[in-house]
C-alpha positions as CSV (number, residue, x, y, z in Angstrom):
1,M,-3.5,-7.8,-6.2
2,T,-1.2,-10.5,-7.3
3,Q,2.6,-10.0,-7.6
4,Q,2.3,-11.2,-11.3
5,G,-0.2,-8.4,-12.1
6,M,2.1,-5.7,-10.6
7,V,5.1,-7.0,-12.6
8,E,3.0,-6.9,-15.8
9,V,1.9,-3.3,-15.2
10,E,5.5,-2.3,-14.3
11,E,6.7,-3.9,-17.6
12,L,3.9,-2.2,-19.5
13,V,5.1,1.2,-18.3
14,R,8.7,0.3,-19.0
15,E,8.0,-0.8,-22.6
16,I,5.9,2.4,-23.3
17,A,8.8,4.6,-22.0
18,R,11.4,2.6,-24.0
19,A,9.4,3.3,-27.1
20,L,9.4,7.0,-26.5
21,V,13.0,7.8,-25.5
22,D,16.4,8.0,-27.2
23,E,18.1,6.0,-24.5
24,P,15.9,3.0,-23.8
25,A,18.6,1.3,-21.6
26,A,18.3,4.2,-19.1
27,V,14.6,3.5,-18.5
28,D,13.9,2.3,-15.0
29,V,10.5,1.7,-13.3
30,Q,10.2,1.0,-9.6
31,S,6.9,0.2,-7.8
32,V,6.1,1.3,-4.3
33,N,3.2,-0.7,-3.0
34,R,0.9,1.0,-0.6
35,E,-2.3,-0.3,1.0
36,E,-4.7,1.5,-1.3
37,N,-2.5,1.9,-4.5
38,T,0.8,1.3,-6.2
39,V,3.0,4.2,-7.2
40,L,5.1,3.5,-10.3
41,K,8.3,5.7,-10.3
42,L,9.6,6.2,-13.8
43,K,13.2,7.3,-14.3
44,V,14.7,8.1,-17.7
45,A,17.9,9.8,-18.9
46,P,17.9,13.5,-18.2
47,N,17.6,14.5,-21.9
48,D,14.6,12.1,-22.3
49,V,12.4,13.5,-19.5
50,G,10.7,15.9,-22.0
51,K,9.9,13.1,-24.4
52,V,8.2,11.1,-21.7
53,I,6.2,14.2,-20.4
54,G,5.4,15.5,-23.9
55,K,4.1,18.9,-25.0
56,Q,1.9,20.3,-22.2
57,G,2.1,17.0,-20.5
58,R,0.1,15.1,-23.1
59,T,2.2,12.0,-23.3
60,A,2.4,11.6,-19.5
61,R,-1.4,12.2,-19.4
62,S,-1.9,9.4,-22.0
63,V,0.3,7.0,-20.1
64,R,-1.7,7.8,-16.9
65,T,-5.0,7.2,-18.9
66,I,-3.7,3.7,-19.8
67,L,-2.9,3.1,-16.2
68,G,-6.4,4.2,-15.2
69,A,-7.8,1.6,-17.6
70,V,-5.5,-1.1,-16.2
71,S,-6.5,0.0,-12.6
72,M,-10.2,-0.6,-13.5
73,K,-9.5,-4.0,-15.0
74,L,-7.3,-5.2,-12.1
75,H,-9.3,-3.5,-9.3
76,H,-6.1,-1.8,-8.0
77,R,-5.2,1.8,-8.4
78,Y,-1.9,2.7,-10.1
79,T,-0.3,6.1,-10.2
80,L,2.7,7.3,-12.2
81,D,5.5,9.6,-11.0
82,I,8.0,10.8,-13.5
83,L,11.2,11.5,-11.6
84,E,13.5,14.4,-12.6
85,E,17.2,13.7,-12.7
86,D,17.8,15.1,-9.2
87,E,15.0,13.2,-7.5
88,Q,15.7,9.9,-5.8
89,A,13.6,6.8,-6.4
């Protein structure tokens, strides 16, 4: 997996989250590279967490579905963690 590919996936998640929230400046995505996968940690403003998760988790599931498609294309597994306000990145 190239560094460029990881940056593009990170930017994809960042842009999707910015489109969903009321405070786009508060969106932060950090990637944690592991041997078999990359975990993308998404942090948003406390009042925007519900918007990113969606009703019954539908929005979060949709973003994870997109990441699944990207994972197949790039042959590298990506997972998404949405951090609550009290969790550390």
